[in-house]
N, C-alpha and C positions, 0 to 999 in steps of 0.2 A: 589593734592595728600595729603594723610594723613600725611606723614612726613613733608611736608611744613606747613600744618596747625598746627601740634604739635610744630614745631619750632617757629611759630608766638605766640603760647600760652606761650612758655617758655620765649621768648623775652619780652612779656607783663609783666611777673612777675619778671624777672631777670635783664633786661637791665638797669634800673635806680639804681640798688643796688649793692654795694660791702660791705659785712659784714666783719668786722675785729675783730679778737680776738687774744690775746697774750698768754693766759694760759688756762689750763684745768679748767673746772668747774664741779660741782657735782649736780646731780639730784636725789632727793629722790623719789623712786617708791614704792607704797604700796605692790607690789608683791616681787620685787627683792632687795629692800633696796637701798643703795647708789650706784649710777651708775656714773662712770666717763665719761665725754664727752671731748674729746681732743680738743685743740684750733682750728685745721683746721676743725674738725667735726662741731663745733659751727658755722663756716662760712657757712655751708650748712643748718644746723638745724635752724638757726635764719633768714634765708632769706624767703621771702614771699612764695616761691614755696613749702617749707615744712611746713611753718606756716599755710598754708591753710588747712592742715590736722587736725588742731584743730577744724575746723568747720564741720568735717565729722564724724558722729557717726560710731563707729567700727561695731556695730551690726545692722545697718540700723534703722528700726523703732521698734526694740525690746523694746525701752524705753517706748513705749506706753502701754506695757503689764507688763514689769519689770521696775518699775520706777527708779531703781538704775543703769540701763544699759545705762548710759550716757557717757561712756568713748569714747575717740576719736581715730582716726587713728594715731594721733600724739604720744600719750603715748604708743600705741602698737608698733610704729616704734622704740621708744627708748628701749622698752623691747626686741624686736627682735635683735637690735644691741647688747645689753648686753648679750643675750643668745648665739648669734653667736660667740661673743668674748670668752665666757666660753667654748664652744665646741672646738674652735681653741686652747685655752689654755690647755684643757684636752688632745688634740692630741699631742701638743708640749711636754707635760710632759711624755706621753706614748712613744713617738718616739724622744728622744733628739738628735739622730744621723741624723735625716732628716733635712738637712739645708733648703730644699724648704718650710718648714713650717714657716720660719721666716716671710714671707710676707703674710701668710694666714690670720692672724688676721686683718691686715689693709684692705685687699680686702673684707673679709666677713662683716666687720663692715660697710664699705661704701655701699656695696650692700644692707645690711639690712636697712640703712638709706634711700635708694632710692627705695626700693622694692614696696612701696605703692603709689608712686607719681601719678600713673595712675588712682587713684580712683576719682569718682565724688560723687554727692549727694547721701547720704544713702548707700554708699559703694556698696555691691553686688546687691542691688536692682536696681540701675540705670545701673549696668553692664548688667543686663538682657535685658535692652533696647538698649544700644549703641552697644552691641555685634551683633545686627542685622543690623547695618549700613553697607552699601555696601563697604565702604573703609576699615573697619576692617575685614569684612568677606573675602575680597580678601587675607588677610594675615593669617587668622586662619582656613580657610576652609581646608578640608582633603589634598588638593594638594598645599596648600599655604606654604610660608616659615616658618610660625610659627604654623603649624598644631598641634592641641592638646593643645595649650597654651590658657590661659584665656585672654580675651580682656583687662582686667586691667593690667595683666603682660606685655602684648605687648605694651600698652601705656606707662607704666613705662620705658620699654626698649627704646622706641622711644624718650622719654623725655630726658634721660641722654645721648643718643647718638646724640642729636640734635646739630646743630651748636652753638646756643646760650649757651647751657649748657656746651659744650666743652670749649668755651671761658671763661666762668665763672670758670670752674674747673681749667683751666690753670692759671687764675689770682690768685686763692687761692693757688695753688701749688707753684707759684713764691714767695709767701709771707711766706711759711711754709716749712722749710727744712725737717720736719718730714713726710710730705706728698710726697711719692715717687712713688705711684702707678699710672698706666695709666688707663684711663676710659674704654678703650677697653678690659682690663682684668677684670673689675668690672661688666660691663653691662650684659654680657652673663649669669652671675650667677643668675640674676633675673629670667631668663627663664629656669633655671635648667640645663644650659649648661656651658662648659668650653672650652677655646681655645685649651687646651692641655688635652687629656684624662687622663693623669697621675695626673691632678688636678681636676678631676670630683668630688672628695670629697668636694671641696669648693662649688661647685654648690649644692651638696646634703645638705650642711649646710643651704643654703638659700631656696632651693626648692627641697625637697627630702622626703623620707618616714617618717623620724622623724626630720624634720628641725626645726630651731629656730623659724620660723613663727608659726608653729603648737604648739610648746611648750609654746609660749607666749599666743596665743589667746585661747587655751583650758583653761589655768589657769586664764587668765584675764576675759574672758567671763563668765566662771563658777562663779568666785568670784563676778562679777558685778550683776549677776542675783540671787545670793544667793543659788547656788547649790554647795554642797560640793562634789568635785571631788577628788578622791584619785589618785594623780599623784606624783610619786617618781622621780622628775626631777634630783636630785643629783645622784641617783643610775643610771639613764639612761646615764648621762654624763660620769660617771665613767666607763661605759661598752661599750662606743663607740670605735671602732677600724677602721683601714684601711685595706681593702682587695683589692688584685690585681687579675684581671680577664682578660681573652682573649677578645680582641675587635674584634668582628666578621666582622665589617665594614672595618677596616684598617689593620687587621692582627697584630696589635700591642697589647698594654695592656691598660686597664682602671683601675684606682684606685678609689674606692668608699668607702663611709662610710658603715660599717657593725656594727652589735651589737654582743657582745659575749653572751654566754648562761646565764651569770649572769644578763643580762638585759631583759630576757624573760618576767618576770612579769611586768616590767616597760612598755614594749611595749604593753602588754595586757591592762594595765591601760589606755594607750593613745587611744586604739581602743574603749574601753568602754566609755571613756570620749567623744569621737567624736559622738558615737551613741546616748549618753545621750543628748548632746547639740542639735543635730539635732531633736530628737524626742520631747524634752521639750521646746526648745527655738526657733531655726531657723524655725521649721515647726509648731509652735503654730498657731492655726487658726486665732487669732487676729493679730499676727505678719504678717501672709500671707495676711490678709485683708488689712492691711496698705500698704504692698508692691503692691498689686493690685491698690490701690488708687494712689500711686506714679506713677505707670505705666500709669494709666488713665490720669493723668495730662500731662505727656509727650506726650501721644497720642493726647490729645486735642490741645496742642501747635503745634505739627507737622501738624495735619490735618487742623488747622485754620491758618497756616502760621504765628504763633505768636512767636516772640522772647521773651526771658526773659527780663523783663522791660516793658512789655505791648505793645511793638512796633509790629505792624502788617506789614508783608512784602507782597507786590504785585508782586515782581519780581521773576520769576520762578528760576533764578539762585541764589537767596538769601534765599532759604528755610531754616528755622531754624531747628536745631537738626538733620540734615541729615548726618553729619559727626561725628564720634566718638570723634574727637577733640573738637567739640562744647560743649560736656558735661564736659570737663576739667575746664571750666570757672565757673562751678556751685558747690556750697556747700549746705549743709542743710540750712544754714542761707539764702542764695540766694533764695532757693526754697520757704521757708515759707514767705519771704518778698515779693515774687511775688504777693501774694494776694492783696496787696495794690495798685497794678498797674491795677487792673481790677474792673469793676463795681461790687457793692455788690451782684447784682442778676445774675451775669454771672456764667456760669458753672465752669470756671477756678477759680474764687474767692471761690465759694462754695466747690469745691473739696479740695482745699488747706486748707480752714478754717475748714472743717469737719475733715480733718486729724490732723490739729494742735490742735483742741479741742476735739478730740477723738469721733467724731460722725462717726463711722466706718460702712463699709459694713458688712452685716450679712450673716451667712450661710443659704443656701437654701437646698443644697444637700451635703451629705458626700458619696463619691464613693470609696469603698475599698472592700477588700475581705470579710470583715465582713458584708457588706451591699448588696452584690450581692447574689441573691437567689440561694441556693443550690451550692454555690461555690465549696465546697469540693467534692461533688458527681457528679457534672455535668461538663464534659470536655468542652462542648460547651460554658458554661458560663465562664469558665476559659479563653477560647480563646477570648471570647467577651470582657472580662475585660482587657486582654492583649492588644487587638486592641485599646481600648479606652485609656489605660494608655500610650501607645506609642505616643499619641498626645503630651505628655510632651516634646518630642524632636523637636516639630515643633510649634514655637510660632505663625506663621501665621495661621496654621490650628486651633489652640486654639481660636484665636480671631474670625476667621470666624465662628466657631461653636457657640461662645457666641453671635455674631451678628445675626446669624440665629435664635437662641433661643429668642433673644430680639424681633425680627420681628414676629415670629409665636406666641409668648405669648401675644402680644398686650399690654405690660406693659407701663404705662405712666411715663417713665423716659428715660434719655439718655442712649445710648449703653455703655457709660463710666462707668455706675453703674452695669453692668452685666459682670462677669468674671468667667471663668473656671481657676482654679489654680492647677497646677501639681507640687508636690514637687520634687526637685532634690534629687537623692539618695546620701547618704554619700559616698564620693569617697575613697575607701580603696585600689584602684588598685596599687598605689605605695608601700603601706605597704605589699601587698601580694607578690610583687617581691623583696622586701628587703631581704637581706641575713643575716643569723645568723651563727656565728661560733659555731658549736656544738662539737668541739674537747674537750676532757677532760681538766679540769682546769690544767694549768701548762704545757700543751703540746706545743711543738715548731712547730708542724705541723698542721696548721689550716684546718678545714674541713667545708666548707660552704654549707648551704642548704637554699633554699628559705623559707621565713617565712611562706608563705602560706601552706607549708607542715605540719606545727605544729599548726597553728592557722587557722581555717576554714573561711578565709576572704571572699571568694566568697559566701559561704553559708550564712554568716552574711548579705551580701548585698542582696542576693536573699530573705532571710527571711524578712528583713526590707521592701523591695519592696512589697512583697506579703502580709505581715500580719500587718505591722505597718504604711506604707505610706497611706495617705489619700488624694485623690484628692477632691477638693471642688468647689462648685458653690456658688459664692457670688452674692448678690443682694442688693438693697437699703434697708434702715432700715424699710421703710413702709411695714407693714405686708401684706396688700392686694396685693402689687406688688410681694412679695415673694411667696405668695400662687399661683398666676398665673404662676410665673416662675417655681415653683415646679411641677405643673401639666404639663406644656408644656415640661419641661426638662425630666421628666420620660418617657413621650411618645416619645420625640425625640431620646433619647438614645436607646430606645427599637427598634425604626424604623431604626436608623442609624447603631447601633452596635449589635443589638439583645441582648442588655444588660437588664436583668430584675432585678430591685432593690427591696429590701424589704422595709417595712414601716419605718425601722430604718435608712434608707438613708435620710429621711426628717429631717430637723432641728426640734427640739422638739416643739418650739412655733407655728409651722405651720402644724405639722403632722396631727393632728385630722381634721383640716379643709380641707386639701388636700385630705386625704383619704375619707372624706365624699363626696367631690365633684366628686372624681373618682368613688365612689360607685354609686352616683346618675347618672353619665353619662353612666355607664355600664348597669344599670337597665333600664335607659330610652331607 
């Protein structure tokens, strides 16, 4: 079972260690300045389970395109803890009469510390791989207990609710009178849930429409890649309120975070920041090429029964990387060091070395509304593009299509070098259902409306999907291979999806040659 595997992972990192600390210390962060870390928080922050986050890049492979984007999950974790604390402090000042807010800060700070423990090598890049494992799929599928949650979030939850982590938590608690919280009150916050609906606002601070996680990574990622994003965090924190609403499931009440009308512009800034980062950074074609290469490596290891460390498994019950928990043992450092465990001419060594030294896959095709012939005028082409784009929700179908293309094109390379890549849409769904208090300033009677009524969130997502998102076909750097792939891909997409692409769908360096060969074939 996945829970048992996760518990073994936690035991591997925690069992030999008990970190002790007697006083607070201070961390200087380039974004938020001086951050206080309480003594009991150090006991978690300094243990190997959290220290491993130093070896995982926050933005995956973005450093290959944006050289300064080398920040880690570790520094992001400290930033989220700090911002969660600031949100809790803002609420405490706004509602001094609410005694239940006294423990909010400790709960959300701990949840922030633990919220990224489930990440593996290159953060969300490997998550695209291990979320397909059968054991995590059982939990996150539509009928599963964690439906709609990310695979990394679920792993984080399983880590801190594991037997070994609970034992460690209780040992630290016994040494520090200031730590009074129970792990069962902290863990659900990572999933955006609370044990008591009147405390749902605590979950919103960790995983909600304008949570501490987003506030940190928008600011941190933008700064790291050199993009100036206008984010008025102070204004947003000042405008956060609590709103109480009927709970349709329990017939009770749920208390959530809301924003008052003074924070409208700050929320808009967050939405623009997210769209900018997706379009400019996360979906940059070189970043996506790197992501495909990482996934290609994992594919090679699984299909070749190869464990990290170069060990090959012959036993069917000992297949590598079949459980989501297997990925928890891996960091970016482990991934790159794996090259040394394989022969220099092996596919595994070459893939990792090519990624490390930026010998990347290159574009063959760009499939978007701008490269589909007569997209605006032809409803059939719009439907064809939609059918193709929907493959983005099916990783198996994507790989099957790429493998078929590899076969029919006759290229002289491994299937690991041929990838269709479908960008994931920026997720604004939580923002759209967030509530804003539109009552006049000074009014004692709040009037709540969904933010989607004032900001066209759904239209933004649809516009991004239709006019900005680009699906890509990647191939090996060798130009002759990519010419063959370009010829075969345009034909295959026309036959399979009735999708007719313009000449501008072809990467610029192979365009002329592919068009010449297509012309010769048609005239012949």
